[in-house]
RODO-2510 file (C-alpha; in nm, 4 decimals, decimal comma):
residues 437
     n   res          X          Y          Z
     1     m    -7,1042    -3,3797     1,5813
     2     k    -6,9281    -3,7051     1,5006
     3     k    -6,6072    -3,5488     1,4135
     4     h    -6,6060    -3,3978     1,7469
     5     t    -6,6843    -3,6899     1,9103
     6     i    -6,4253    -3,8958     1,7263
     7     g    -6,1889    -3,6145     1,7756
     8     l    -6,2475    -3,6372     2,1607
     9     w    -6,2423    -4,0191     2,2154
    10     l    -5,8947    -4,0356     1,9959
    11     f    -5,7682    -3,7948     2,2234
    12     i    -5,8974    -3,9561     2,5468
    13     a    -5,7671    -4,3167     2,4110
    14     a    -5,4260    -4,1449     2,2985
    15     l    -5,4064    -3,9621     2,6756
    16     a    -5,5224    -4,2731     2,8690
    17     a    -5,2085    -4,4873     2,6953
    18     n    -4,9959    -4,2433     2,7805
    19     l    -5,1204    -4,2583     3,1284
    20     v    -5,1197    -4,6251     3,1487
    21     v    -4,7279    -4,6120     3,0368
    22     g    -4,6559    -4,3433     3,3252
    23     y    -4,8379    -4,5519     3,5828
    24     r    -4,6457    -4,8524     3,4919
    25     l    -4,3131    -4,6675     3,5094
    26     h    -4,4331    -4,5078     3,8297
    27     s    -4,6135    -4,8011     4,0076
    28     e    -4,3073    -4,9085     4,2214
    29     e    -4,3043    -4,5606     4,3629
    30     a    -4,6924    -4,5469     4,4227
    31     a    -4,6352    -4,8824     4,5892
    32     k    -4,4074    -4,6960     4,8092
    33     t    -4,5885    -4,4029     4,9045
    34     g    -4,8949    -4,5851     4,9563
    35     q    -5,0781    -4,4522     4,6326
    36     d    -5,2258    -4,7947     4,5304
    37     e    -5,5428    -4,5531     4,4088
    38     v    -5,3485    -4,3747     4,1522
    39     f    -5,4688    -4,5062     3,8773
    40     k    -5,8417    -4,5142     3,9911
    41     q    -5,8046    -4,1173     4,0633
    42     i    -5,6771    -4,1083     3,7112
    43     d    -6,0057    -4,2403     3,5546
    44     v    -6,2045    -4,0051     3,7536
    45     m    -5,9989    -3,7079     3,6215
    46     m    -6,0640    -3,8678     3,2703
    47     e    -6,4459    -3,8932     3,3291
    48     v    -6,4581    -3,5071     3,4362
    49     l    -6,2605    -3,4193     3,1353
    50     q    -6,5350    -3,6085     2,9220
    51     l    -6,8002    -3,4716     3,1081
    52     i    -6,6995    -3,0910     3,0803
    53     r    -6,6205    -3,1667     2,7123
    54     k    -6,9575    -3,3263     2,6372
    55     n    -7,1798    -3,1231     2,8648
    56     y    -7,0254    -2,7571     2,9792
    57     v    -7,2207    -2,4969     2,8092
    58     d    -6,9203    -2,2542     2,7131
    59     a    -6,7302    -2,5982     2,5948
    60     d    -6,6655    -2,4633     2,2633
    61     n    -6,4436    -2,1418     2,4814
    62     i    -6,2384    -2,4174     2,6643
    63     t    -5,9331    -2,5664     2,5355
    64     y    -5,7580    -2,9262     2,6414
    65     r    -5,4541    -2,7184     2,7679
    66     m    -5,7098    -2,4694     2,9896
    67     l    -5,8159    -2,7766     3,1602
    68     f    -5,5078    -2,9637     3,2244
    69     e    -5,3221    -2,6657     3,3262
    70     g    -5,6244    -2,6005     3,5447
    71     a    -5,5826    -2,9680     3,6855
    72     m    -5,2014    -2,9047     3,7442
    73     k    -5,2672    -2,5553     3,9392
    74     g    -5,5419    -2,7704     4,1435
    75     m    -5,2310    -3,0383     4,2342
    76     t    -5,0404    -2,7626     4,3488
    77     n    -5,2611    -2,5988     4,5302
    78     v    -5,3421    -2,8370     4,7904
    79     l    -4,9332    -2,8659     4,8613
    80     d    -4,8496    -2,5102     5,0349
    81     p    -4,8713    -2,1439     4,9957
    82     f    -4,4940    -2,1585     4,7861
    83     s    -4,5423    -2,4567     4,5658
    84     e    -4,7146    -2,3740     4,2226
    85     y    -4,7946    -2,4386     3,8513
    86     l    -4,6198    -2,1704     3,6572
    87     e    -4,7745    -2,1258     3,3086
    88     p    -4,5074    -2,0255     3,0104
    89     r    -4,6295    -1,6385     3,0698
    90     d    -4,5904    -1,6709     3,4419
    91     f    -4,2592    -1,8440     3,4090
    92     n    -4,1240    -1,5797     3,2023
    93     t    -4,2164    -1,3226     3,4142
    94     l    -3,9945    -1,4909     3,6955
    95     q    -3,7133    -1,5145     3,4803
    96     e    -3,7067    -1,1412     3,4199
    97     e    -3,7430    -1,0416     3,7615
    98     t    -3,4356    -1,2695     3,8403
    99     e    -3,2640    -1,1140     3,5632
   100     g    -3,2770    -0,7427     3,6749
   101     e    -3,6235    -0,5697     3,6092
   102     f    -3,9771    -0,5682     3,5487
   103     g    -4,2458    -0,3131     3,5421
   104     g    -4,5018    -0,3006     3,8318
   105     i    -4,5956    -0,1257     4,2062
   106     g    -4,2436    -0,3313     4,4055
   107     i    -4,3961    -0,5475     4,6262
   108     e    -4,3334    -0,8881     4,7481
   109     v    -4,5949    -1,1300     4,8381
   110     d    -4,7658    -1,4229     5,0436
   111     y    -5,1169    -1,5170     4,9925
   112     d    -5,4570    -1,5671     5,1554
   113     d    -5,7767    -1,7389     5,0023
   114     d    -5,9300    -1,3938     4,9005
   115     a    -5,6285    -1,1567     4,9203
   116     i    -5,2515    -1,0826     4,8251
   117     i    -5,0452    -1,0133     5,1466
   118     v    -4,7741    -0,7667     5,1691
   119     i    -4,4461    -0,9243     5,2868
   120     s    -4,2495    -0,6222     5,2296
   121     p    -4,2379    -0,3037     4,9724
   122     m    -3,9197    -0,2850     4,7674
   123     d    -3,7007    -0,0036     4,8357
   124     g    -3,7739     0,3032     4,6177
   125     t    -4,0590     0,1650     4,4374
   126     p    -4,4049     0,3069     4,4200
   127     a    -4,5401     0,1014     4,6855
   128     e    -4,2695     0,1690     4,9211
   129     r    -4,2952     0,5359     4,8429
   130     a    -4,6787     0,5360     4,8889
   131     g    -4,6518     0,3922     5,2283
   132     i    -4,7516     0,0191     5,1724
   133     q    -4,6348    -0,1990     5,4660
   134     p    -4,5885    -0,5320     5,5536
   135     g    -4,8916    -0,7029     5,6505
   136     d    -5,1475    -0,4954     5,4264
   137     k    -5,3855    -0,6775     5,2523
   138     i    -5,4734    -0,6476     4,9134
   139     y    -5,8467    -0,7182     4,8312
   140     k    -5,8901    -0,5777     4,4452
   141     i    -5,6929    -0,4491     4,1726
   142     d    -5,8771    -0,1935     3,9389
   143     g    -6,2052    -0,2543     4,1054
   144     e    -6,1759    -0,6597     4,0568
   145     s    -6,1738    -0,8831     4,3306
   146     v    -5,8545    -1,0825     4,3945
   147     g    -6,0667    -1,3731     4,5278
   148     e    -6,2589    -1,3970     4,1742
   149     i    -5,9841    -1,3471     3,9467
   150     g    -5,7157    -1,5612     4,1221
   151     q    -5,3849    -1,4531     4,2519
   152     e    -5,1942    -1,5053     3,9368
   153     a    -5,4221    -1,2959     3,7458
   154     a    -5,3954    -1,0300     4,0148
   155     i    -5,0405    -1,0386     4,0273
   156     r    -5,0142    -0,9640     3,6667
   157     k    -5,2976    -0,6717     3,6927
   158     m    -5,0825    -0,5060     3,9003
   159     r    -4,7755    -0,5403     3,6605
   160     g    -4,7511    -0,3607     3,3516
   161     t    -4,6110    -0,0570     3,1414
   162     p    -4,4046     0,1773     3,3285
   163     g    -4,6210     0,5301     3,3778
   164     t    -4,9379     0,3765     3,3755
   165     k    -5,1693     0,3748     3,6730
   166     v    -5,3316     0,1028     3,8730
   167     k    -5,5788     0,0931     4,1943
   168     i    -5,5442    -0,1006     4,4563
   169     t    -5,8144    -0,1599     4,7577
   170     y    -5,6250    -0,2653     5,0917
   171     m    -5,6666    -0,3079     5,4269
   172     r    -5,4276    -0,2902     5,7474
   173     d    -5,4706    -0,3320     6,1088
   174     g    -5,5744    -0,0358     6,2586
   175     f    -5,8154     0,0805     5,9312
   176     e    -6,1618     0,1018     6,0022
   177     e    -6,2448     0,0197     5,6561
   178     m    -6,0759    -0,0485     5,3149
   179     k    -5,8508     0,2135     5,1455
   180     e    -5,7966     0,2847     4,7707
   181     l    -5,4586     0,3803     4,6322
   182     e    -5,3762     0,4916     4,2920
   183     l    -5,0106     0,4081     4,2180
   184     t    -4,8472     0,4919     3,8816
   185     r    -4,5992     0,1990     3,7499
   186     a    -4,2313     0,2234     3,7191
   187     k    -3,9370     0,0276     3,6076
   188     i    -3,8857    -0,2419     3,9226
   189     p    -3,4854    -0,2479     3,9368
   190     i    -3,3883    -0,5529     4,1702
   191     i    -3,1078    -0,3689     4,3785
   192     s    -3,0318    -0,6114     4,6571
   193     v    -2,7524    -0,4095     4,8549
   194     t    -2,8395    -0,0362     4,9247
   195     d    -2,8001     0,2597     5,1829
   196     a    -2,4231     0,1800     5,2680
   197     r    -2,3212     0,4556     5,4930
   198     i    -2,1585     0,5659     5,8158
   199     i    -2,4406     0,6730     6,0988
   200     p    -2,4192     1,0554     6,1281
   201     d    -2,2152     1,1315     6,4332
   202     s    -2,1109     0,7794     6,5016
   203     t    -1,8527     0,5256     6,3739
   204     i    -2,0832     0,2861     6,2855
   205     g    -2,1532     0,1342     5,9549
   206     f    -2,4695     0,0534     5,8069
   207     v    -2,5919    -0,1000     5,4873
   208     r    -2,9205    -0,2680     5,4133
   209     i    -2,9989    -0,6063     5,2130
   210     t    -3,3247    -0,5743     5,0390
   211     q    -3,3217    -0,9669     4,9043
   212     f    -3,0894    -1,2427     4,8029
   213     m    -2,9569    -1,2776     4,4635
   214     e    -2,6919    -1,4344     4,2799
   215     k    -2,5042    -1,0846     4,2564
   216     t    -2,5808    -0,9754     4,6215
   217     p    -2,2622    -1,1421     4,7956
   218     d    -2,0374    -0,9517     4,5733
   219     e    -2,2290    -0,6360     4,5970
   220     l    -2,1906    -0,6286     4,9588
   221     e    -1,8293    -0,7047     4,9749
   222     a    -1,7475    -0,4451     4,7551
   223     k    -1,9191    -0,2318     5,0128
   224     l    -1,7571    -0,3699     5,3282
   225     r    -1,4269    -0,3515     5,1593
   226     e    -1,4859     0,0066     5,0718
   227     m    -1,6581     0,1738     5,3446
   228     f    -1,6054    -0,0283     5,6513
   229     a    -1,3148    -0,2216     5,6949
   230     d    -1,0793     0,0327     5,7775
   231     d    -1,0092     0,1029     6,1943
   232     k    -1,2245     0,3830     6,1858
   233     t    -1,5515     0,1997     6,1905
   234     t    -1,5986     0,0224     6,4963
   235     g    -1,9335    -0,1971     6,4446
   236     l    -2,1549    -0,2905     6,1901
   237     i    -2,5192    -0,2632     6,1417
   238     i    -2,7095    -0,4866     5,8614
   239     d    -3,0546    -0,4151     5,7769
   240     l    -3,2809    -0,7325     5,6920
   241     r    -3,5904    -0,5771     5,7589
   242     n    -3,8575    -0,6299     5,5025
   243     n    -3,6014    -0,8550     5,3154
   244     p    -3,8177    -1,1196     5,1931
   245     g    -3,5228    -1,3649     5,1008
   246     g    -3,3742    -1,5472     4,7665
   247     l    -3,1132    -1,7575     4,6956
   248     v    -3,0091    -2,0212     4,9783
   249     t    -2,6230    -1,9634     4,8080
   250     a    -2,6085    -1,6176     4,8427
   251     a    -2,7054    -1,6086     5,2312
   252     v    -2,4336    -1,9035     5,2661
   253     r    -2,1585    -1,6749     5,0691
   254     i    -2,2707    -1,3430     5,2976
   255     c    -2,2317    -1,5861     5,6028
   256     s    -1,9227    -1,7014     5,4915
   257     m    -1,7671    -1,3398     5,5233
   258     f    -1,8395    -1,3108     5,9088
   259     l    -1,7339    -1,6893     6,0137
   260     k    -1,3985    -1,9332     5,9604
   261     p    -1,4468    -2,1737     5,6855
   262     d    -1,6312    -2,4788     5,7324
   263     t    -1,8812    -2,3654     5,9809
   264     f    -2,2278    -2,5107     5,9909
   265     v    -2,4688    -2,2712     5,8182
   266     v    -2,8168    -2,4832     5,7160
   267     s    -2,9168    -2,8056     5,6849
   268     l    -3,1830    -2,8219     5,3925
   269     e    -3,3817    -3,1598     5,4758
   270     g    -3,5741    -3,2999     5,2305
   271     r    -3,8325    -3,5957     5,1758
   272     t    -3,5329    -3,8537     5,1058
   273     d    -3,2070    -3,7087     5,1400
   274     k    -3,0414    -3,4257     5,3830
   275     h    -2,7701    -3,1585     5,2345
   276     v    -2,5599    -2,9266     5,4879
   277     e    -2,4488    -2,6189     5,3821
   278     k    -2,1163    -2,4746     5,5497
   279     t    -1,9162    -2,1449     5,4944
   280     l    -1,6655    -2,1102     5,1950
   281     r    -1,3197    -1,9848     5,2116
   282     g    -1,2817    -1,6166     5,0639
   283     y    -1,3440    -1,2786     5,2242
   284     q    -1,3383    -1,2095     5,5647
   285     f    -1,4837    -0,8869     5,7257
   286     p    -1,3075    -0,8007     6,0437
   287     n    -1,4131    -0,9243     6,3576
   288     k    -1,6045    -0,5926     6,4703
   289     p    -1,9338    -0,6179     6,6468
   290     l    -2,2178    -0,6909     6,4489
   291     i    -2,6111    -0,6433     6,4566
   292     l    -2,8720    -0,7268     6,2445
   293     l    -3,1845    -0,5683     6,1974
   294     v    -3,5086    -0,7951     6,1574
   295     n    -3,8721    -0,7721     6,1460
   296     e    -4,1841    -0,9478     6,0419
   297     g    -4,0884    -0,8912     5,6696
   298     s    -3,7687    -1,0962     5,7184
   299     a    -3,8173    -1,4405     5,5360
   300     s    -3,6412    -1,7085     5,3981
   301     a    -3,2573    -1,6661     5,3236
   302     a    -3,2860    -1,3408     5,5539
   303     e    -3,3801    -1,6005     5,8440
   304     i    -3,1037    -1,8156     5,7399
   305     m    -2,8244    -1,5529     5,7795
   306     s    -3,0047    -1,3938     6,0937
   307     g    -3,0236    -1,7590     6,2196
   308     c    -2,7066    -1,8655     6,1833
   309     l    -2,4909    -1,5553     6,2718
   310     s    -2,6944    -1,5444     6,6226
   311     t    -2,6662    -1,9395     6,6556
   312     h    -2,2968    -1,8785     6,6462
   313     k    -2,2980    -1,5526     6,8511
   314     r    -2,1626    -1,3679     6,5760
   315     a    -2,4155    -1,1118     6,5471
   316     k    -2,6746    -0,9806     6,7766
   317     l    -3,0828    -0,9648     6,6622
   318     f    -3,2625    -0,6270     6,7033
   319     g    -3,6441    -0,5565     6,6099
   320     t    -3,9358    -0,8002     6,5869
   321     k    -4,0025    -1,1646     6,4967
   322     t    -3,8897    -1,2703     6,1643
   323     y    -4,1858    -1,4250     5,9058
   324     g    -4,1329    -1,8028     5,9599
   325     k    -4,0763    -1,9104     5,5915
   326     g    -3,8119    -2,1922     5,6677
   327     s    -3,8981    -2,3813     5,3369
   328     v    -3,6976    -2,4164     5,0332
   329     q    -3,8488    -2,4096     4,6568
   330     n    -3,6957    -2,5481     4,3369
   331     v    -3,8188    -2,4433     3,9925
   332     i    -3,8465    -2,7084     3,7570
   333     d    -3,8409    -2,6308     3,3704
   334     l    -4,1377    -2,8218     3,2043
   335     n    -4,1815    -2,9282     2,8574
   336     n    -4,4443    -2,6996     2,7508
   337     g    -4,2537    -2,3755     2,8451
   338     g    -4,3876    -2,3356     3,1997
   339     a    -4,2224    -2,4737     3,5000
   340     l    -4,2932    -2,6475     3,8363
   341     k    -4,2409    -2,4414     4,1443
   342     l    -4,1982    -2,6885     4,4327
   343     t    -4,1056    -2,6963     4,7778
   344     i    -3,8255    -2,9549     4,8452
   345     a    -3,7098    -2,9320     5,1388
   346     h    -3,7113    -2,7535     5,5001
   347     y    -3,4070    -2,5742     5,6583
   348     y    -3,2752    -2,6010     6,0353
   349     v    -3,0152    -2,3006     6,1309
   350     q    -2,8720    -2,5949     6,3668
   351     p    -2,7698    -2,9090     6,3027
   352     d    -2,9943    -3,2360     6,3738
   353     t    -2,7535    -3,3229     6,6736
   354     v    -2,8530    -3,0314     6,8581
   355     k    -3,1359    -3,1742     7,0960
   356     n    -3,4963    -2,9650     7,0661
   357     r    -3,3358    -2,7852     6,7860
   358     k    -3,5461    -2,4597     6,6712
   359     t    -3,7669    -2,4751     6,4195
   360     i    -3,8165    -2,1394     6,1940
   361     h    -4,0760    -2,2834     5,9620
   362     k    -4,4175    -2,1226     6,0938
   363     h    -4,2375    -1,9791     6,4066
   364     g    -3,9480    -1,7268     6,3152
   365     i    -3,7001    -1,6086     6,4781
   366     v    -3,7450    -1,3890     6,7866
   367     p    -3,4735    -1,1380     6,8484
   368     d    -3,2068    -1,1278     7,0916
   369     n    -3,3494    -0,7454     7,1659
   370     v    -3,7285    -0,7198     7,0911
   371     i    -3,7825    -0,3513     7,0299
   372     k    -4,1406    -0,2312     6,9304
   373     l    -4,2894     0,1422     6,9107
   374     s    -4,4645     0,2333     7,2463
   375     p    -4,7942     0,3620     7,1814
   376     k    -4,6858     0,7374     7,2266
   377     e    -4,4402     0,6221     6,9810
   378     a    -4,6671     0,4488     6,7233
   379     e    -4,9130     0,7605     6,7814
   380     a    -4,6581     1,0061     6,6667
   381     l    -4,5162     0,8092     6,3468
   382     k    -4,8953     0,7384     6,2547
   383     k    -4,9461     1,1431     6,2724
   384     f    -4,6345     1,1772     6,0511
   385     d    -4,7678     0,9352     5,7944
   386     d    -5,0963     1,1061     5,7920
   387     e    -4,9062     1,4210     5,7005
   388     w    -4,6757     1,2607     5,4609
   389     l    -4,9927     1,1085     5,2763
   390     a    -5,1891     1,4449     5,2864
   391     a    -4,8718     1,6133     5,0879
   392     r    -4,8346     1,3699     4,8363
   393     e    -5,1998     1,3337     4,7505
   394     k    -5,2699     1,6885     4,6891
   395     e    -5,3886     1,7182     4,3440
   396     d    -5,2008     2,0153     4,2011
   397     i    -4,8820     1,8824     4,2321
   398     t    -4,6692     1,7166     3,9214
   399     e    -4,5218     1,3517     3,9526
   400     a    -4,1605     1,5028     3,9914
   401     e    -4,2779     1,7416     4,3158
   402     r    -4,4650     1,4212     4,4543
   403     i    -4,1143     1,2284     4,4514
   404     k    -3,9167     1,5170     4,5900
   405     i    -4,1834     1,5110     4,8623
   406     d    -4,1539     1,1507     4,9250
   407     n    -3,7621     1,1588     4,9569
   408     e    -3,8044     1,4502     5,2116
   409     f    -4,0452     1,2669     5,4261
   410     r    -3,8695     0,9973     5,4132
   411     q    -3,5438     1,1504     5,5327
   412     k    -3,7562     1,2902     5,8300
   413     r    -3,9210     0,9478     5,8791
   414     k    -3,5830     0,7937     6,0034
   415     r    -3,5851     0,9707     6,3339
   416     f    -3,8871     0,7241     6,4034
   417     d    -3,6902     0,4420     6,3421
   418     v    -3,6197     0,3136     6,7319
   419     v    -3,4675    -0,0300     6,6064
   420     l    -3,1951     0,1495     6,4516
   421     n    -3,1338     0,3994     6,7089
   422     a    -3,1043     0,1336     6,9884
   423     a    -2,8948    -0,0687     6,7353
   424     v    -2,6200     0,2100     6,7249
   425     k    -2,6824     0,3323     7,0818
   426     a    -2,5457    -0,0297     7,1551
   427     l    -2,2488    -0,0493     6,9326
   428     m    -2,1633     0,2957     7,0518
   429     e    -2,1159     0,2034     7,3956
   430     d    -1,9340    -0,0955     7,3101
   431     a    -1,6984     0,1033     7,1136
   432     a    -1,6692     0,3315     7,4235
   433     e    -1,6151     0,0083     7,6596
   434     n    -1,3578    -0,1220     7,4257
   435     k    -1,1616     0,2087     7,4382
   436     a    -1,1894     0,2566     7,7932
   437     e    -1,0134    -0,1087     7,8221
***
C-alpha cells in the first residue's frame, strides 16, 4: 500500500511541477484572455485525480492515461460538436478514411446527446442501399445505447471487417416508433466524383460530387474535359446533395474552374487572424449555364462551393436549404499519437466589406429555387420505398440477389427526383431560348 501511495505522490509532484512550468509559460496568454483562475482550476483537477485514485472502488482498473484522456475529451466536449480529442486509434481511423477506404456501413454523421445523426449516406454503401436518409437518428448499435457507450464507441461498433453484420436501431421523422435494421459491413471506398453522364433525351451534363477530397478537383476536371466541354453539351448540373464537405482547398480549386482567377471564394476568420481564399489559375470550364443541387445534407465545403458560385451569379441553386456548417477544423498531431481536432475559424462566402453579409453557420443557404415533394409525390415515394424495402428483406434471397434488387430499384427511384427534373427542364428551356436567338 505504501509503495502505491509513494508512487502516486511522486507522480502528482512531477505532474504538478510540469504544470507549474506550463502555467508560467502561458501566464501572459492567460492574463490576456482573462483566465486568471487557470492555476486554481488545475489544483482542483489534481484534487479530483487524487480522490479518484485513492477512493474509487474500481481504481485498479483505471489508468492515469484513461483519466487524462477522459479529461481532454471533456475539455473539447464543451467547445462545439466538431472539436474533439482523438485517441491514437481514433486518429488512425481518421487517417485511414482520408487515405481511401475503411470497413463500415457508409454514413457521414453529426452527434446529439444520445444519438448519432446521419448527415448523409455515401453513394453505393450498405447504408445508402438500405435507404438510410439524412436526418435519421441512430440510437442503438447491436442493442447498445449510443448515449451509454458514447459516440466514439458507437462509431467504432458500426465499423468492422467487411462481410460482418451490424444492427442499428434508428428513428426518422414520420416513423411511429424506432426501427431495427441489419446491415452487412463493406469496404467503403471514398469515391468523390460519380455518376457523370448526359441526361437521357437532353443536352444536359450531370455529375455528382460526394465529398471534397484532395483528389476531387482532378477527378472533376477529367470528367468535365472528357464529357461536357464540347458544344453538344448546353448546360451542366453538379449534384452536391448529401455532400458533407471536406477540404476547403478542394472547394477553392473547383470554384476556380468556373470563375476568373483572383475572384473571392471564401473568408476564413479565426480568433486572431483572417485568411481570404481566391480562385486560382488553371483549367476553365466553358461558360455554360450551371445549376447546383443542394439539400439539408450539403455541408461545409459543399456550402462554400454553392455559396461562392451563387454569390458571383455563376450558378443557380435548386433544392432545399443546406445544413449550415460554417466552421473550419484543423487536425493537430499530439505527442502521444493522438490528435486534437479543433475548430479554428468560421467561414463567410462574402467579403467583410459587404454590409449585413450572410452567415452560413447554423443558418445554411436557401436555394434560388426551393423544391420539395408535394404531399402526393411524397406519398408515392413512400409507397415505392416500402416496396423496395419489402423486396430486399425477403429471407430466401442471396446477398447478390439483394444487391441486384437494390440497383434496379435505385434506377427506378430516379423518376421521383423532382429537383433534378426541374433543373434539367430549366437548362433545356435556356438552351431553346439561346438557340432561338
